[in-house]
PLY file of the C-alpha trace (Angstrom):
ply
format ascii 1.0
element vertex 262
property float x
property float y
property float z
element edge 261
property int vertex1
property int vertex2
end_header
5.73 -19.18 -8.18
9.38 -18.44 -8.74
10.32 -16.44 -11.81
13.23 -17.16 -14.14
15.21 -14.31 -12.65
14.90 -15.56 -9.08
12.49 -14.42 -6.40
8.74 -14.32 -7.01
8.68 -12.88 -10.53
10.53 -9.70 -9.64
11.09 -7.82 -12.85
14.40 -6.31 -11.80
15.85 -9.80 -11.18
15.61 -10.57 -14.91
18.46 -9.84 -17.26
17.89 -7.44 -20.15
18.24 -10.36 -22.55
15.66 -12.48 -20.69
13.02 -9.81 -20.17
11.40 -9.71 -23.66
10.69 -13.44 -23.59
9.03 -13.35 -20.19
7.20 -10.01 -19.98
4.55 -9.76 -22.68
1.70 -7.36 -23.49
-0.66 -9.39 -21.27
1.73 -9.23 -18.31
0.74 -7.17 -15.28
3.31 -4.91 -13.63
2.69 -4.44 -9.90
4.20 -1.29 -8.40
4.18 -0.95 -4.59
3.78 2.70 -3.54
4.35 3.61 0.08
5.54 6.51 2.17
8.25 7.45 4.64
6.52 8.93 7.69
6.02 8.70 11.42
4.07 5.68 12.66
3.93 6.37 16.37
6.68 5.42 18.80
6.44 1.71 17.96
6.50 1.31 14.16
9.19 2.25 11.61
9.03 5.12 9.14
8.90 2.56 6.31
5.70 0.87 7.55
3.51 1.81 4.57
6.19 0.85 2.06
6.90 -2.48 3.75
3.20 -3.37 3.82
2.72 -2.44 0.16
5.85 -4.34 -0.84
5.02 -7.52 1.07
1.39 -7.48 -0.04
2.64 -7.26 -3.63
5.08 -10.11 -3.09
2.35 -12.34 -1.67
-0.11 -11.29 -4.37
2.41 -12.31 -7.04
3.23 -15.54 -5.22
-0.45 -16.49 -4.91
-1.83 -15.29 -8.25
1.18 -14.53 -10.42
0.81 -17.60 -12.61
-2.90 -17.04 -13.25
-2.48 -13.36 -14.17
1.19 -13.13 -15.24
2.09 -10.71 -12.44
5.50 -9.07 -12.09
6.63 -7.18 -9.00
8.44 -3.88 -9.47
10.77 -2.16 -6.98
8.80 -0.14 -4.43
8.40 3.63 -4.40
9.10 4.61 -0.76
7.80 8.19 -0.99
4.28 9.57 -0.97
2.12 12.53 0.01
2.24 12.87 3.80
1.77 16.48 4.96
-0.48 15.23 7.78
2.64 13.78 9.43
5.06 16.60 8.65
5.20 17.64 12.31
7.19 14.50 13.19
10.90 13.76 12.70
11.65 11.50 9.75
8.53 12.21 7.71
9.24 12.87 4.03
6.45 14.23 1.85
6.35 14.86 -1.87
4.14 17.58 -3.31
1.22 16.50 -5.49
3.13 17.67 -8.56
6.26 15.73 -7.59
4.30 12.57 -6.76
2.27 12.53 -9.97
5.30 13.43 -12.06
7.27 10.55 -10.54
4.53 8.01 -11.27
4.06 9.37 -14.81
7.80 9.05 -15.40
8.01 5.52 -14.01
4.97 4.39 -15.99
6.38 5.88 -19.20
9.68 4.15 -18.62
8.12 0.75 -17.94
5.95 1.10 -21.06
9.09 1.95 -23.06
11.22 -0.79 -21.52
8.71 -3.66 -21.59
5.79 -4.95 -23.64
3.48 -4.99 -20.59
0.32 -2.95 -20.89
-1.31 -3.60 -17.52
-0.30 -1.79 -14.34
-1.41 -2.27 -10.73
-0.42 0.40 -8.23
-0.36 -1.14 -4.75
-0.93 1.74 -2.37
0.22 1.38 1.23
-0.46 4.96 2.36
-3.90 6.48 2.90
-2.63 9.96 2.10
-1.88 8.89 -1.49
-5.40 7.68 -2.15
-7.12 10.88 -3.27
-4.44 11.77 -5.80
-4.20 8.20 -7.11
-7.96 8.15 -7.71
-7.54 10.92 -10.28
-4.10 9.86 -11.52
-5.25 6.47 -12.83
-7.21 8.30 -15.55
-4.13 10.25 -16.63
-1.82 7.23 -16.56
-4.20 5.15 -18.63
-4.77 7.81 -21.29
-1.21 9.16 -21.44
0.53 5.78 -21.65
-2.13 3.58 -23.31
-2.29 1.07 -20.49
-4.97 -0.46 -18.32
-4.41 0.53 -14.71
-5.98 0.24 -11.28
-5.01 0.89 -7.67
-5.21 -1.71 -4.89
-5.40 -0.53 -1.28
-4.41 -3.55 0.85
-5.62 -2.18 4.19
-9.03 -1.41 2.70
-9.33 -4.81 1.01
-9.28 -6.64 4.34
-12.49 -6.31 6.37
-11.76 -7.69 9.81
-13.31 -6.04 12.89
-11.08 -3.53 14.65
-12.75 -1.74 17.55
-14.54 1.42 18.55
-12.36 3.86 16.62
-11.66 4.10 12.88
-8.35 2.46 11.95
-6.55 5.40 10.37
-2.85 5.26 11.22
-0.43 3.05 13.21
-3.26 1.46 15.17
-4.26 -2.15 15.75
-4.28 -3.29 12.11
-1.01 -1.76 10.92
0.71 -2.93 14.08
-0.59 -6.48 13.58
0.60 -6.47 9.98
4.06 -5.33 11.00
4.24 -7.94 13.77
3.56 -10.53 11.07
5.81 -9.04 8.36
8.74 -7.49 10.23
8.48 -8.18 13.98
12.01 -6.98 14.62
10.92 -3.44 13.64
8.00 -3.28 16.10
8.61 -1.85 19.57
5.46 -2.33 21.60
7.41 -1.55 24.78
7.60 2.07 23.59
3.83 2.44 23.78
2.46 4.05 26.90
-1.21 4.01 27.89
-3.50 4.52 24.92
-6.23 6.84 26.24
-9.53 6.98 24.38
-9.46 9.30 21.40
-12.49 11.29 20.31
-14.01 8.93 17.73
-16.51 11.57 16.65
-13.70 14.04 16.04
-11.78 11.45 14.00
-14.86 10.88 11.87
-15.42 14.64 11.50
-11.85 15.46 10.50
-10.68 12.34 8.70
-13.45 10.07 7.41
-16.37 12.43 6.72
-17.17 11.98 3.02
-19.02 15.31 2.90
-16.16 17.54 4.04
-12.37 17.35 3.57
-10.13 18.88 6.24
-6.32 19.32 6.39
-6.02 17.17 9.51
-2.78 16.29 11.28
-1.71 13.26 13.28
-0.16 15.70 15.73
-3.62 16.81 16.90
-4.16 15.39 20.41
-7.93 15.35 19.89
-7.63 12.58 17.32
-4.18 11.14 17.95
-2.17 9.55 20.75
1.58 9.95 20.08
0.90 9.91 16.35
-1.45 6.91 16.48
-5.01 7.28 15.18
-7.02 4.16 15.77
-7.54 1.41 18.26
-4.99 0.49 20.91
-2.05 -1.19 19.10
-0.89 -3.12 22.15
-3.23 -6.14 21.73
-2.04 -6.63 18.13
-0.75 -10.10 17.25
1.12 -11.62 14.30
-1.86 -13.94 13.76
-4.18 -10.98 13.20
-1.68 -9.52 10.76
-1.50 -12.79 8.84
-5.30 -12.93 8.62
-5.45 -9.34 7.35
-2.86 -10.00 4.68
-4.43 -13.28 3.56
-7.88 -11.69 3.27
-6.50 -8.72 1.32
-4.64 -10.96 -1.16
-7.79 -13.03 -1.75
-10.00 -9.94 -2.06
-7.74 -8.56 -4.82
-8.62 -11.34 -7.28
-11.77 -9.70 -8.75
-9.78 -6.56 -9.54
-7.12 -8.61 -11.35
-9.83 -10.41 -13.30
-11.40 -7.11 -14.33
-8.05 -5.59 -15.27
-6.88 -8.50 -17.42
-10.11 -10.03 -18.63
-8.90 -13.39 -17.34
-10.53 -15.61 -14.73
-8.66 -17.06 -11.79
-8.94 -20.76 -11.11
-9.91 -19.72 -7.56
-13.03 -17.86 -8.76
0 1
1 2
2 3
3 4
4 5
5 6
6 7
7 8
8 9
9 10
10 11
11 12
12 13
13 14
14 15
15 16
16 17
17 18
18 19
19 20
20 21
21 22
22 23
23 24
24 25
25 26
26 27
27 28
28 29
29 30
30 31
31 32
32 33
33 34
34 35
35 36
36 37
37 38
38 39
39 40
40 41
41 42
42 43
43 44
44 45
45 46
46 47
47 48
48 49
49 50
50 51
51 52
52 53
53 54
54 55
55 56
56 57
57 58
58 59
59 60
60 61
61 62
62 63
63 64
64 65
65 66
66 67
67 68
68 69
69 70
70 71
71 72
72 73
73 74
74 75
75 76
76 77
77 78
78 79
79 80
80 81
81 82
82 83
83 84
84 85
85 86
86 87
87 88
88 89
89 90
90 91
91 92
92 93
93 94
94 95
95 96
96 97
97 98
98 99
99 100
100 101
101 102
102 103
103 104
104 105
105 106
106 107
107 108
108 109
109 110
110 111
111 112
112 113
113 114
114 115
115 116
116 117
117 118
118 119
119 120
120 121
121 122
122 123
123 124
124 125
125 126
126 127
127 128
128 129
129 130
130 131
131 132
132 133
133 134
134 135
135 136
136 137
137 138
138 139
139 140
140 141
141 142
142 143
143 144
144 145
145 146
146 147
147 148
148 149
149 150
150 151
151 152
152 153
153 154
154 155
155 156
156 157
157 158
158 159
159 160
160 161
161 162
162 163
163 164
164 165
165 166
166 167
167 168
168 169
169 170
170 171
171 172
172 173
173 174
174 175
175 176
176 177
177 178
178 179
179 180
180 181
181 182
182 183
183 184
184 185
185 186
186 187
187 188
188 189
189 190
190 191
191 192
192 193
193 194
194 195
195 196
196 197
197 198
198 199
199 200
200 201
201 202
202 203
203 204
204 205
205 206
206 207
207 208
208 209
209 210
210 211
211 212
212 213
213 214
214 215
215 216
216 217
217 218
218 219
219 220
220 221
221 222
222 223
223 224
224 225
225 226
226 227
227 228
228 229
229 230
230 231
231 232
232 233
233 234
234 235
235 236
236 237
237 238
238 239
239 240
240 241
241 242
242 243
243 244
244 245
245 246
246 247
247 248
248 249
249 250
250 251
251 252
252 253
253 254
254 255
255 256
256 257
257 258
258 259
259 260
260 261
């Protein structure tokens, strides 16, 4: 679906004069939220932002007409202290991150009639804060809001190790979305990581640790997950397609409207 301002219903492609006629109270604003951080020697710093942005674009293209979706410009900064050891990583504090999203939400509520907001989160490190922030955003700005996590929406098998960062799945997505930014030739051997240690430090739901991707027990050159080298664009396309499809129930719940695909 192509919006009146060009592109796939990108709000910032509208003119100020056109916006009130096209963006109504029932419209859904979709805000990609990423991060700028190390992604191993083979993926760009913008990986999380690019994935969130492209997922949003495809979500709007596939389901924009059914749910009146509008894509917003991406936020390329997140909470990434776990990658602060590496060159290029930029991390906001919790206060800065939440303040930024409060400010943006308030401005979009002021500038448009839309009263539905989807935050599309491309960075795992943002997840914990966003889980609490959705309550604040909804109450403070009188909107309905939810967070979509594209990498968690897709449930394709990976391998023996949890897919945490810059591993098989993210590499496959980037090979599909932006192959010119992927440098698989920069990857050396990917020795087995301690899967139990990854689960203890990173995925244990009973304990939260301040883990770092610079820890050689759980990371290989900043990669935490399965060997990225077998990744293919086809796997990335499957991941993205499954995630876009899996997002439909959330959009139905947010808007109270049913998709024709349901």
